[in-house]
MIDOSE-1310 file (N, C-alpha, C; in nm, 2 decimals, decimal comma, always signed):
residues 199
aqql	+15,57/+3,62/+9,93/+15,47/+3,69/+9,86/+15,40/+3,59/+9,76; +15,47/+3,50/+9,70/+15,41/+3,41/+9,61/+15,31/+3,32/+9,68; +15,34/+3,27/+9,79/+15,25/+3,19/+9,87/+15,13/+3,26/+9,91; +15,14/+3,39/+9,95/+15,03/+3,47/+9,99/+14,93/+3,49/+9,88
vldl	+14,99/+3,51/+9,76/+14,90/+3,53/+9,64/+14,83/+3,40/+9,61; +14,90/+3,29/+9,61/+14,84/+3,16/+9,59/+14,73/+3,13/+9,69; +14,75/+3,16/+9,81/+14,65/+3,15/+9,91/+14,53/+3,23/+9,88; +14,55/+3,35/+9,83/+14,43/+3,44/+9,79/+14,35/+3,37/+9,68
ltlq	+14,41/+3,30/+9,59/+14,33/+3,23/+9,49/+14,23/+3,13/+9,54; +14,26/+3,08/+9,66/+14,16/+2,98/+9,72/+14,04/+3,04/+9,78; +14,05/+3,18/+9,80/+13,94/+3,25/+9,87/+13,82/+3,26/+9,77; +13,84/+3,27/+9,64/+13,74/+3,29/+9,54/+13,67/+3,42/+9,57
vpri	+13,74/+3,52/+9,60/+13,69/+3,66/+9,61/+13,73/+3,74/+9,49; +13,63/+3,79/+9,42/+13,66/+3,86/+9,29/+13,77/+3,97/+9,31; +13,87/+3,96/+9,22/+13,98/+4,06/+9,21/+14,08/+4,06/+9,32; +14,06/+3,98/+9,43/+14,16/+3,98/+9,54/+14,30/+3,93/+9,50
eaeg	+14,30/+3,83/+9,41/+14,43/+3,78/+9,37/+14,51/+3,88/+9,29; +14,44/+3,95/+9,20/+14,50/+4,05/+9,11/+14,55/+4,17/+9,20; +14,47/+4,21/+9,30/+14,52/+4,32/+9,39/+14,63/+4,27/+9,47; +14,63/+4,14/+9,51/+14,73/+4,08/+9,59/+14,87/+4,08/+9,52
vvvf	+14,86/+4,05/+9,39/+14,99/+4,05/+9,31/+15,05/+4,18/+9,32; +14,97/+4,29/+9,30/+15,02/+4,43/+9,30/+15,08/+4,46/+9,44; +15,00/+4,43/+9,55/+15,03/+4,46/+9,68/+15,16/+4,39/+9,73; +15,17/+4,26/+9,70/+15,28/+4,18/+9,75/+15,40/+4,18/+9,65
svlm	+15,38/+4,13/+9,53/+15,49/+4,10/+9,43/+15,54/+4,23/+9,36; +15,44/+4,31/+9,31/+15,49/+4,43/+9,23/+15,55/+4,53/+9,33; +15,49/+4,55/+9,44/+15,54/+4,65/+9,53/+15,68/+4,61/+9,58; +15,70/+4,48/+9,61/+15,84/+4,44/+9,65/+15,94/+4,46/+9,54
afws	+15,90/+4,43/+9,42/+15,99/+4,45/+9,30/+16,02/+4,60/+9,28; +15,92/+4,68/+9,31/+15,94/+4,83/+9,30/+16,04/+4,87/+9,40; +16,03/+4,83/+9,53/+16,12/+4,86/+9,63/+16,26/+4,81/+9,60; +16,27/+4,68/+9,54/+16,39/+4,62/+9,51/+16,47/+4,70/+9,41
elfd	+16,40/+4,75/+9,31/+16,47/+4,84/+9,20/+16,52/+4,96/+9,27; +16,44/+5,03/+9,35/+16,49/+5,15/+9,42/+16,61/+5,12/+9,51; +16,61/+5,01/+9,58/+16,72/+4,99/+9,67/+16,85/+4,94/+9,60; +16,83/+4,87/+9,48/+16,94/+4,84/+9,40/+17,01/+4,96/+9,34
mlkl	+16,92/+5,06/+9,30/+16,97/+5,19/+9,26/+17,05/+5,26/+9,37; +17,00/+5,26/+9,49/+17,06/+5,32/+9,60/+17,19/+5,25/+9,64; +17,19/+5,12/+9,63/+17,31/+5,05/+9,66/+17,43/+5,08/+9,57; +17,39/+5,09/+9,44/+17,49/+5,12/+9,34/+17,54/+5,27/+9,36
cgrl	+17,45/+5,36/+9,39/+17,48/+5,50/+9,42/+17,58/+5,50/+9,54; +17,56/+5,42/+9,64/+17,65/+5,42/+9,75/+17,79/+5,37/+9,72; +17,79/+5,28/+9,63/+17,93/+5,23/+9,58/+18,00/+5,35/+9,51; +17,93/+5,42/+9,43/+17,99/+5,54/+9,36/+18,04/+5,64/+9,46
kdge	+17,95/+5,67/+9,57/+17,99/+5,76/+9,67/+18,12/+5,72/+9,74; +18,14/+5,59/+9,76/+18,26/+5,54/+9,82/+18,38/+5,54/+9,73; +18,36/+5,59/+9,61/+18,48/+5,60/+9,52/+18,50/+5,49/+9,42; +18,41/+5,39/+9,43/+18,43/+5,27/+9,34/+18,40/+5,31/+9,20
ivdn	+18,48/+5,26/+9,11/+18,46/+5,28/+8,96/+18,37/+5,17/+8,91; +18,26/+5,20/+8,86/+18,16/+5,10/+8,81/+18,13/+5,13/+8,66; +18,15/+5,03/+8,58/+18,12/+5,04/+8,44/+17,98/+5,07/+8,41; +17,95/+5,17/+8,32/+17,82/+5,21/+8,28/+17,73/+5,24/+8,40
aelr	+17,79/+5,31/+8,50/+17,71/+5,34/+8,63/+17,59/+5,42/+8,60; +17,60/+5,53/+8,52/+17,48/+5,61/+8,50/+17,37/+5,53/+8,43; +17,41/+5,46/+8,33/+17,31/+5,37/+8,25/+17,25/+5,27/+8,34; +17,32/+5,21/+8,43/+17,27/+5,11/+8,53/+17,17/+5,18/+8,63
lqgf	+17,21/+5,30/+8,68/+17,13/+5,37/+8,77/+17,00/+5,41/+8,71; +17,00/+5,46/+8,58/+16,88/+5,50/+8,51/+16,80/+5,37/+8,48; +16,86/+5,26/+8,46/+16,79/+5,13/+8,44/+16,71/+5,09/+8,56; +16,77/+5,10/+8,68/+16,70/+5,07/+8,80/+16,58/+5,16/+8,82
ldqa	+16,60/+5,29/+8,79/+16,49/+5,39/+8,80/+16,38/+5,37/+8,70; +16,42/+5,34/+8,58/+16,32/+5,31/+8,47/+16,24/+5,18/+8,51; +16,30/+5,08/+8,56/+16,23/+4,96/+8,61/+16,13/+5,00/+8,72; +16,17/+5,08/+8,81/+16,08/+5,12/+8,92/+15,96/+5,20/+8,87
aalw	+15,99/+5,29/+8,78/+15,88/+5,37/+8,71/+15,79/+5,28/+8,64; +15,84/+5,18/+8,57/+15,75/+5,09/+8,49/+15,67/+5,00/+8,58; +15,72/+4,96/+8,70/+15,64/+4,89/+8,79/+15,54/+4,98/+8,86; +15,56/+5,11/+8,87/+15,46/+5,20/+8,93/+15,35/+5,22/+8,83
vgae	+15,38/+5,24/+8,70/+15,28/+5,28/+8,60/+15,22/+5,16/+8,54; +15,30/+5,07/+8,49/+15,25/+4,95/+8,42/+15,20/+4,98/+8,28; +15,12/+4,89/+8,23/+15,07/+4,91/+8,09/+14,93/+4,95/+8,09; +14,88/+5,01/+7,99/+14,74/+5,05/+7,96/+14,69/+5,15/+8,07
qeks	+14,78/+5,21/+8,13/+14,74/+5,31/+8,23/+14,72/+5,45/+8,17; +14,60/+5,51/+8,18/+14,58/+5,64/+8,13/+14,60/+5,74/+8,25; +14,66/+5,85/+8,22/+14,68/+5,95/+8,32/+14,55/+5,99/+8,39; +14,56/+6,00/+8,52/+14,45/+6,04/+8,61/+14,33/+5,94/+8,61
ssst	+14,35/+5,82/+8,56/+14,24/+5,72/+8,56/+14,26/+5,62/+8,67; +14,15/+5,59/+8,74/+14,15/+5,47/+8,83/+14,08/+5,35/+8,77; +14,04/+5,36/+8,65/+13,97/+5,25/+8,58/+14,05/+5,18/+8,47; +14,17/+5,24/+8,45/+14,26/+5,17/+8,35/+14,39/+5,13/+8,42
gfml	+14,46/+5,04/+8,36/+14,59/+5,00/+8,42/+14,57/+4,90/+8,54; +14,68/+4,85/+8,58/+14,67/+4,74/+8,68/+14,77/+4,75/+8,80; +14,86/+4,85/+8,79/+14,98/+4,85/+8,88/+14,96/+4,95/+8,99; +15,07/+4,99/+9,04/+15,07/+5,08/+9,16/+15,01/+5,21/+9,14
ynla	+15,03/+5,27/+9,02/+14,96/+5,40/+8,99/+14,81/+5,38/+9,00; +14,76/+5,28/+8,95/+14,61/+5,25/+8,95/+14,57/+5,24/+9,10; +14,65/+5,16/+9,18/+14,61/+5,14/+9,32/+14,62/+5,28/+9,39; +14,72/+5,36/+9,36/+14,73/+5,49/+9,43/+14,61/+5,58/+9,39
qnag	+14,57/+5,57/+9,26/+14,45/+5,65/+9,21/+14,32/+5,61/+9,29; +14,31/+5,48/+9,30/+14,19/+5,43/+9,37/+14,19/+5,46/+9,52; +14,31/+5,45/+9,58/+14,32/+5,49/+9,72/+14,29/+5,64/+9,75; +14,36/+5,72/+9,66/+14,34/+5,86/+9,68/+14,20/+5,91/+9,65
eqfn	+14,13/+5,85/+9,56/+13,99/+5,88/+9,54/+13,91/+5,86/+9,67; +13,94/+5,76/+9,74/+13,86/+5,73/+9,87/+13,88/+5,84/+9,97; +13,99/+5,91/+9,96/+14,03/+6,01/+10,06/+14,03/+6,15/+10,00; +13,96/+6,17/+9,89/+13,94/+6,30/+9,83/+14,08/+6,37/+9,81
qiqd	+14,17/+6,30/+9,75/+14,31/+6,35/+9,73/+14,34/+6,37/+9,58; +14,23/+6,39/+9,50/+14,25/+6,42/+9,36/+14,30/+6,56/+9,35; +14,40/+6,58/+9,27/+14,46/+6,72/+9,26/+14,40/+6,78/+9,13; +14,44/+6,91/+9,10/+14,39/+6,98/+8,99/+14,40/+6,91/+8,86
rget	+14,51/+6,84/+8,84/+14,52/+6,77/+8,71/+14,46/+6,63/+8,70; +14,39/+6,60/+8,80/+14,32/+6,47/+8,80/+14,40/+6,35/+8,87; +14,52/+6,37/+8,90/+14,60/+6,26/+8,96/+14,59/+6,28/+9,11; +14,61/+6,17/+9,18/+14,61/+6,18/+9,33/+14,74/+6,24/+9,37
line	+14,74/+6,29/+9,49/+14,85/+6,36/+9,55/+14,97/+6,26/+9,55; +14,95/+6,13/+9,59/+15,06/+6,04/+9,59/+15,12/+6,02/+9,45; +15,04/+6,00/+9,35/+15,09/+5,98/+9,21/+15,17/+6,11/+9,17; +15,12/+6,23/+9,20/+15,20/+6,35/+9,17/+15,33/+6,35/+9,24
lvfe	+15,33/+6,32/+9,36/+15,46/+6,32/+9,44/+15,56/+6,21/+9,39; +15,50/+6,09/+9,36/+15,59/+5,99/+9,30/+15,66/+6,03/+9,17; +15,58/+6,09/+9,08/+15,64/+6,14/+8,96/+15,74/+6,25/+8,98; +15,72/+6,34/+9,07/+15,81/+6,44/+9,11/+15,94/+6,38/+9,16
mflg	+15,93/+6,27/+9,24/+16,05/+6,20/+9,28/+16,13/+6,13/+9,17; +16,05/+6,07/+9,08/+16,11/+6,01/+8,96/+16,20/+6,11/+8,88; +16,13/+6,22/+8,85/+16,20/+6,33/+8,78/+16,32/+6,38/+8,85; +16,31/+6,40/+8,98/+16,42/+6,45/+9,06/+16,54/+6,35/+9,06
lqsk	+16,51/+6,22/+9,08/+16,61/+6,12/+9,08/+16,68/+6,11/+8,94; +16,60/+6,12/+8,84/+16,66/+6,11/+8,70/+16,76/+6,23/+8,68; +16,72/+6,35/+8,73/+16,81/+6,46/+8,72/+16,94/+6,44/+8,80; +16,92/+6,39/+8,92/+17,04/+6,37/+9,01/+17,13/+6,27/+8,95
iskg	+17,08/+6,16/+8,89/+17,16/+6,06/+8,83/+17,24/+6,12/+8,71; +17,17/+6,19/+8,63/+17,24/+6,24/+8,51/+17,34/+6,35/+8,54; +17,33/+6,41/+8,66/+17,43/+6,51/+8,70/+17,54/+6,44/+8,78; +17,54/+6,31/+8,80/+17,65/+6,24/+8,87/+17,64/+6,27/+9,02
scaq	+17,53/+6,29/+9,08/+17,52/+6,32/+9,22/+17,56/+6,21/+9,31; +17,56/+6,09/+9,27/+17,61/+5,98/+9,35/+17,75/+5,99/+9,39; +17,83/+6,06/+9,32/+17,97/+6,07/+9,34/+18,01/+6,15/+9,47; +17,91/+6,23/+9,51/+17,93/+6,31/+9,63/+17,84/+6,26/+9,75
yqgy	+17,89/+6,28/+9,87/+17,81/+6,23/+9,98/+17,67/+6,30/+9,99; +17,67/+6,43/+9,97/+17,54/+6,51/+9,97/+17,45/+6,46/+9,87; +17,50/+6,43/+9,75/+17,41/+6,38/+9,64/+17,36/+6,25/+9,68; +17,44/+6,16/+9,73/+17,39/+6,03/+9,77/+17,29/+6,04/+9,88
ksir	+17,31/+6,13/+9,98/+17,22/+6,15/+10,09/+17,08/+6,20/+10,04; +17,09/+6,29/+9,94/+16,96/+6,34/+9,88/+16,89/+6,23/+9,81; +16,96/+6,15/+9,73/+16,89/+6,03/+9,66/+16,84/+5,93/+9,76; +16,91/+5,91/+9,87/+16,86/+5,82/+9,97/+16,73/+5,87/+10,04
nqvk	+16,73/+6,00/+10,06/+16,61/+6,06/+10,12/+16,49/+6,05/+10,02; +16,51/+6,06/+9,89/+16,41/+6,05/+9,79/+16,36/+5,90/+9,79; +16,45/+5,81/+9,80/+16,41/+5,67/+9,80/+16,32/+5,64/+9,92; +16,36/+5,69/+10,03/+16,28/+5,68/+10,16/+16,14/+5,73/+10,14
llvt	+16,13/+5,85/+10,07/+16,00/+5,91/+10,05/+15,92/+5,82/+9,96; +15,98/+5,76/+9,86/+15,90/+5,68/+9,77/+15,85/+5,56/+9,84; +15,92/+5,50/+9,94/+15,87/+5,39/+10,02/+15,76/+5,44/+10,11; +15,78/+5,56/+10,16/+15,67/+5,62/+10,25/+15,54/+5,64/+10,16
ysnt	+15,56/+5,69/+10,04/+15,44/+5,71/+9,96/+15,37/+5,58/+9,93; +15,44/+5,48/+9,90/+15,38/+5,35/+9,86/+15,32/+5,29/+9,99; +15,37/+5,31/+10,11/+15,31/+5,27/+10,23/+15,18/+5,34/+10,26; +15,18/+5,47/+10,22/+15,06/+5,55/+10,24/+14,94/+5,49/+10,16
vlvq	+14,97/+5,44/+10,04/+14,87/+5,38/+9,96/+14,82/+5,25/+10,03; +14,91/+5,17/+10,09/+14,87/+5,05/+10,16/+14,78/+5,09/+10,28; +14,82/+5,19/+10,35/+14,73/+5,23/+10,47/+14,60/+5,28/+10,42; +14,60/+5,36/+10,32/+14,47/+5,41/+10,27/+14,38/+5,30/+10,22
mlih	+14,44/+5,20/+10,15/+14,36/+5,09/+10,10/+14,31/+5,00/+10,22; +14,39/+4,99/+10,32/+14,35/+4,91/+10,44/+14,23/+4,98/+10,51; +14,24/+5,11/+10,53/+14,12/+5,18/+10,59/+14,00/+5,17/+10,50; +14,02/+5,19/+10,37/+13,91/+5,18/+10,28/+13,84/+5,04/+10,28
riee	+13,92/+4,94/+10,28/+13,87/+4,81/+10,28/+13,80/+4,77/+10,41; +13,85/+4,83/+10,52/+13,78/+4,81/+10,65/+13,65/+4,88/+10,66; +13,64/+4,99/+10,59/+13,51/+5,07/+10,59/+13,41/+5,02/+10,49; +13,45/+4,94/+10,40/+13,36/+4,89/+10,29/+13,24/+4,82/+10,35
dnar	+13,13/+4,82/+10,29/+13,01/+4,75/+10,33/+12,99/+4,63/+10,24; +13,07/+4,53/+10,26/+13,04/+4,40/+10,19/+13,09/+4,29/+10,27; +13,05/+4,17/+10,23/+13,08/+4,05/+10,31/+13,23/+4,01/+10,31; +13,30/+4,05/+10,20/+13,44/+4,00/+10,19/+13,54/+4,11/+10,23
kadf	+13,50/+4,21/+10,30/+13,59/+4,32/+10,33/+13,70/+4,27/+10,43; +13,67/+4,17/+10,51/+13,78/+4,11/+10,60/+13,89/+4,05/+10,52; +13,86/+3,99/+10,41/+13,97/+3,93/+10,33/+14,07/+4,03/+10,28; +14,01/+4,14/+10,22/+14,09/+4,25/+10,17/+14,17/+4,32/+10,29
aemy	+14,10/+4,34/+10,40/+14,17/+4,41/+10,51/+14,28/+4,32/+10,56; +14,26/+4,19/+10,57/+14,37/+4,10/+10,61/+14,49/+4,11/+10,51; +14,46/+4,11/+10,38/+14,56/+4,12/+10,28/+14,65/+4,25/+10,30; +14,59/+4,36/+10,32/+14,66/+4,49/+10,34/+14,74/+4,49/+10,47
tlal	+14,68/+4,43/+10,57/+14,75/+4,42/+10,70/+14,87/+4,33/+10,69; +14,86/+4,22/+10,62/+14,98/+4,14/+10,60/+15,09/+4,21/+10,52; +15,05/+4,29/+10,43/+15,15/+4,37/+10,35/+15,22/+4,47/+10,44; +15,15/+4,52/+10,54/+15,21/+4,63/+10,62/+15,29/+4,57/+10,74
lpql	+15,25/+4,45/+10,79/+15,31/+4,40/+10,91/+15,46/+4,39/+10,92; +15,53/+4,34/+10,81/+15,67/+4,33/+10,83/+15,74/+4,46/+10,86; +15,70/+4,57/+10,80/+15,76/+4,70/+10,83/+15,72/+4,75/+10,97; +15,59/+4,73/+11,00/+15,54/+4,77/+11,13/+15,61/+4,70/+11,25
svcd	+15,65/+4,57/+11,22/+15,72/+4,49/+11,33/+15,85/+4,55/+11,37; +15,91/+4,62/+11,27/+16,04/+4,68/+11,29/+16,03/+4,81/+11,37; +15,92/+4,89/+11,34/+15,91/+5,02/+11,41/+15,84/+5,02/+11,54; +15,73/+4,94/+11,55/+15,65/+4,94/+11,67/+15,59/+4,80/+11,70
rgay	+15,66/+4,73/+11,78/+15,62/+4,59/+11,81/+15,48/+4,58/+11,87; +15,44/+4,68/+11,96/+15,31/+4,68/+12,02/+15,20/+4,70/+11,91; +15,22/+4,79/+11,82/+15,12/+4,81/+11,71/+15,12/+4,68/+11,62; +15,23/+4,62/+11,60/+15,24/+4,50/+11,52/+15,16/+4,39/+11,59
dnll	+15,18/+4,37/+11,72/+15,10/+4,26/+11,79/+14,96/+4,29/+11,79; +14,92/+4,42/+11,81/+14,78/+4,46/+11,81/+14,71/+4,43/+11,67; +14,78/+4,48/+11,57/+14,72/+4,46/+11,43/+14,71/+4,31/+11,40; +14,82/+4,24/+11,43/+14,82/+4,09/+11,41/+14,70/+4,02/+11,48
gevv	+14,68/+4,06/+11,60/+14,58/+4,00/+11,68/+14,44/+4,04/+11,64; +14,42/+4,17/+11,61/+14,29/+4,22/+11,58/+14,24/+4,19/+11,44; +14,33/+4,20/+11,34/+14,28/+4,18/+11,20/+14,31/+4,04/+11,15; +14,43/+4,00/+11,17/+14,47/+3,87/+11,10/+14,42/+3,75/+11,18
ats	+14,43/+3,75/+11,31/+14,39/+3,63/+11,39/+14,24/+3,61/+11,39; +14,16/+3,72/+11,37/+14,02/+3,71/+11,37/+13,96/+3,69/+11,24; +14,04/+3,69/+11,13/+13,98/+3,67/+10,99/+13,96/+3,53/+10,96
């Protein structure tokens, strides 16, 4: 991720390196916090005694939430903030997904998941298999929601009418390729050949 962001600096495309930091580094850190939380939850499910387990689980969740929202983010704004919330607001605006309260559907869903996870952690849900399974499903949904933002931004960047759209499209393609390679090798090869190799 670091090398990809450093490579973006050499392109001299306005804001691509800032967006690249969010797409590569921040998103990976967000996923890492969620999966660390899930891993600890799994240890509790298996009966392991872990000191300060609830506090540690909440810490992982708080870190993930901080990475999603970031600093200086105003609710429902796509012009403030710098992190994943802002990216989701911008992506959702492109697809007319602004909800009644001004947030995009993805941001509303992400915050519902955060609150649900917080409640499950405080109730000790990790100690039971069903609770662990529910938390695991919510983590999977958070990964899906963040991937939705990447796909929306890829489509938006491809449809943009400017000379540097290929650089942004390549960046979003590179962000999605590792996961795509696991699920659909043909789609991976196609996207790699059509977007990355031609850029």
